[in-house]
Every structure is written in structure tokens, then in C-alpha cells.
N, C-alpha and C positions, 0 to 999 in steps of 0.2 A: 810254281808253287801254288798259285791260285787255282790252276786247273786240277792239280792233284787233290786239293782240298775239296773242290766241287765233286770230283769223282768219289772221294771217300764219303762225303755226305750223302750222295746218291745211293751208295750201297748200304751205308750204316743206318740211315734214317728209317727206311722200310723195315730193316731187321730190328731196330730199336722199338719200333711200334709193335712188331710181333712179339718181342720179348716182354714188353709191358703188358700186352694182352694175355700172354701166358702167365705172367706173375699175377695179373688180376684174376684170372681163372682159378689159379691155385689158392691165392689168398682168400678168395670168396667161397672156398670150399670148407665145410666144417671138418673137424677132426674125424668124425664118423665117416664122412665121404672119402677123406684121404686114406683112412685105414681100409675102407672097402676097395678103393682103387688098388692098393698094394696087394690086398688079398685076391682081387679079381685077376691081377696080373699073374700071380703064382698059381691060380687054379684054372686059368684060361686053357682052352684046347687049342694049342698052337698048330695043330694039324690043319684046322680051318684057316688059320692066319696064313699058313704056308700055301694052301690052295688059292686064297685070295691074292697073294703075291704072284703066284704063277699066272693067274688070270691077268693081273696087271702087266706082267711081262709080255704076254701075248697081245694085249691092247697096244702097248708101245711098239711091238714089232709090226702089228697090223697097220699102225699109223705110218710107220716108215715105208712099208710096202705100198700102201695107198698113195703115198707121195710119188711113187714111180709113174703112176698114170698121168699126173700133172707134168712131171719132168719129161715124159716122152714127147709131149707136144712142143717141147723146146729142142727136140732131136738129141736128147741126153739119155743115155742108158747106163746109169751108174750101178755100182755093186750095191746089194742090199745092205751089206755091212757098213758102207759109208753113209747111206741114208739113215740107218739105225743109230750109229754113233752121233751123227749130227743132231738127230731128234733128242737123244738123251742129254747131250751137252746143252742144248737149248733149255731143257727142263731144269737142270741145276742152275743155270745162269738166271733163270726166272725167280729163283729163291733169293737173289740179291736185289736186282732192280726189276720191278714188275714189267712184264712184257718185253724186257730186253733180250730174252731168250730167243725170240723170233729173229732178231738181227744177228745174234751169235750163231744160230743154226744156219742161216744163209751164208754167213762169213766163213764158217768152218767148212761147210760143204763146198763152196766156191773155191776155197783155197786148195783142197785136195782133188777136186774135180777139174780144176783149172778152167773156170768159166766165170761169167759176170755175175756178181752177187745181186744186182738190181732185179733181173729176171727171176732169179731164184726166190728173192724176197717176195715178189709178186705172187708166186704159187703158194707161199705160206700165208699171205693175206687172204687168198681164196679159202685155204683150210680154215682160217679163223672165222670167216663168214659162215662156212658150212657148220662149224662148231656152235656158232650162235643160233643158227636155225635149229640144230639138233637140241640145243638147251631149251629153246622155246617150245619144242615139241614135248620134251620131258616135263617141263614146267606145266604144260597143258594137261598131260596125262596125270601128273601129280595132283593138279587142281581137281580133276574129275574124280579121283580116288578118295578125296577127303570128304568126311562126313560133315565137318565144320569148316566150310570154305571161307567163312569170314575171318576166322583165326589164321587160316593158311595164308591169306593175303598179307598178314603182318610180316611174313618173310620178305615179300617184295618191298614193303614199306621200310623195313630195316635196311635193305640194300640201298634204297633211294636216300634215306636219311644219313647214310654213311659217307655220301659224297661231299666234298669240300666246296663251300660256296665261292671260294676264290679261284677255283679251277678254270671256269669260263672266262672271267676277266683276264686271268693270266695268259690263257691261250690266245685271246684276242690281241693283247699287247705284243706277245711273242710273234703272232702272225703278221702284225703291222711292221714290226722291226725286220722280220724275215723278208717281207715283200719289198721293203726299202732297199735292203742289201741286194736282193735279186734284181731289182731294176737298175741300181747304181753300178754294180760290178758285172761286166760282161762275162769274164771267165767263170764266175760263180754261177751265173744265169745259165750258161751253156752246160756246165756239169750237172746242175740241178735238173734241167730239162731233160738231159739224156738219161739221168737216173730215173725220173718219172716215167719216161717212155719205156724203160726197161721193166719197171714195176707193172705198168699197164699191160705190156706184152705177156708178162708172167701171169698176171691176174686174169687175163682172157683165155688162159689155158683151159679153163673149165668148159669153154665153148667148143674147144677142139678135141675134147676127150674122145679116144677111140674105144675105150672099154668103159662105158658109162655104168653098165651093170656091175662090173667088178668094183668100181669106185663106190657105188652105193652099198654093196654087200659089205665092204670093209668099214664103211662109215657106220652102218647099223651095228656091226660086230663090235666096233670100238666102244660105242656108247652102251651097248648091252653088257660089255665087260665092266665098264665103269659102275653101272648099277649093281651088277652081280657081286663085285668084290666087296661092296659095302654090305650087302645082305649076308654074304658068307662070313665076313669078319664078325658080324653080329652073332652068328652061331657059335663063335668061340667062347662067348660068355654065357654061363648058365641062365642068368636072368633075362637074356636077350634072345634065347632060342626060339621063342614064339612070336617074334617080331612079324607084323603083317606087311603085306606089299604096300599098303598105304603109307605106313611109317617109313619104309625103305625109300620110297620116292620123296617123301617130305624131307628126310635127312639128306638125301642126295642133292636136292635143290638148295637146301640151307648150306651144305658144304661147298657146293659150286659157287654160290654167292660169296662165301668166305674166301675161297681161293682167288676170286677175281678182285677182292678188296685189299688183301694183304699178300705179300710174297709167299706163295705155296700154302696160303691159309694159316700161316704161323700165328698161334695165339687165338685167332678168331674162329678157326674151324671147329675145335671142340665146344666152344661157347655156342655157336649157331646150331650145331647138331644136337647138343644137349637141350637147348631152348625148344627146338622143334619137338623132341621126345617128351619134354616135361609139359609144355603148354598145349600141345595137340593131343597127346596120348596118355598123359598122367603118369609117366614113369617117375620113379623116385630119382631125386637129384644125383644120388651116388651112382646109380646104375647108368643113367644118361651120360654123366660126365666121364665115367670110366670108359664107356663105349666110344665116345667122341675122341678121347685121348688115345685109346688103343688104335682106332682107325687111322687117325692122322699120323701118329708116330710110326706105326709099322710101314705104312705106304711111303712116307717121306724119307725114312731111313733107307728103305729099299731103293727108292728113286735116286737118292744121293750116292749110294753104293754103285748102282749101274752107271750113273753119270760119271763118276770118277774113273771107272773101268774104261768107259768110252773115251775120256780125255787122253788116257794112255794108249788105248788100242787104235784110235784114229791116226796116230802118227805112223802106223804101219801101212796106211792106205796109199802111201806114195809108191 
């Protein structure tokens, strides 16, 4: 009973925070902004939204295909469909408990590929490190593009201020307890060490890549898609048609920070994107908020739909 309660809290708490932020976003919008949002939805050019969703799909597919290069170092040659479905399932699981999608992705893949999940998880860890490097590169480019770089730095300050001061002490206490269990129980120690060895073996896959050029091409393609789908979605709204590349990069950085802070950016994504447009580029609140909500809702609904399809389709991989 207690374990079930903990699981429920782990899932419900992040979602509750996101719902609160969504409520905060809507409640702090004026009646004029709400009316404009409904009007913009009815007048939006959904052809551009569709193009952005197609680009998002190819980004997800490319991420699955890029994973193949890492898995080959473990002497695995899985079907692209299995890799793709595992990636999409990971995405929708991330909407419940932040970063739990990586574990789910490794678990689902290992189940249907019939291999150890620890090594698979190690390859996913490498992917996340690469993502972090790419985000740093995009952040640097966004910083260079900004005319007012002092204001742009506020995006990073918002990210830092959103962290909980109790996280570090909690992790320290957890680490001490875990270390005590590890030392005291031999069976647990053996299982944990074997799991860590598997992760390390998977993580070192980057050093054994046979097709480094292919891996790099897919990496840059994925992140180019991420930036492009934000820009193309902006074209769907008449008042956002003339958005500059500077603003696109600033919105992308703000949105990425929001996705890292809450599950899938729920509630926080529209707030962060709107803040970047209002504070840095002087957009009207109604325009900025409408774009932030359209961008987040269209991509999130699409991702959930693809994830649900993958949850059903992956069962056929047997």
C-alpha cells in the first residue's frame, strides 16, 4: 500500500505542478488575451502546424535511427521499428515522472530485443550527454544572436532559480543510505555492481562507433528539426510571421529549459516562451502567449498520440 502511494505521488506531483502552472498562465491572462488566443486558434494556418509536426516525426525517427550506431557496438542489430517505438514510449513516460522515460525506453527495448537493460541504458546515457552538449551549442548561438545579451542571461537565471534548495541535501542523505545498504548486503552489492558495469559498457559505446559521421549527421539533423519546427509553427499565426532568427533561438532556449524543469514543459513552456518574446522582443502579451500555447499543445498532443500508437505497436515486435 505504501509503495503504491509513493508511485502515485511520483506521477501525480509533477503533473499537479504542471497543471498549477497552466492554471497560473491562464488566470494571469486578461480577457483580451484569452479572446485573442481563441481567435488566433480559429484563424491559424494549420498547414504550417502540420509541416512542423511532420518535421517533429522525422526528428523522432532520426533519433531512433541514430541509436542504431550505439547499439551496433554491443553487437545488436535491432529493427528500426523497435528502436522507434521504444523512443516514443520513453517520451510519453517522461510526461509523468521526469527523466523516467530513459529507464522505460531501455526496459521496453530490452524486453522485446531480449537483451540486458543495463547496457542499453548506458547507450541512452550517452545520448543525453550528447543532447546536453548540443543544447550548450544552441544556447551559445542564441546568445550571440541577441542584441540585448544582458536580458537574455535572465533565461539562465530563471533556470537556476527554479531548482529546489533541498535537492542536494536529499541526494546526499539518499547516497549515504544507499552506500550503507550496498556495503551491508552482498547480494545487493553484486547486483548493483553488475548493473553499473553494464551501464559503463553501454556508455563507452561512443568510443567504439564505426560510423561517427553518420552519428554526427543525425545529431545535427535532430537539433535542426527542433529549432525549425518552432520557427514553422510561428508562421501559422499572422502576428508571428515575421519572427526573426534571434527570437526563434531565444524561444527555443526558453522552451528547452521549461521542458527540463517540468514533465514535457507542462504549464511552464508557454510561460517561458512568452516571457522571452515579451521581455526581449517587445511582443504583445496576447501574441506571445498564444504562440507559446499553440507550440506546446500541438507538439505535446502529437507526441502523446505517437506514443500511444507505439505502446500498442511494440507488442507486435515479438
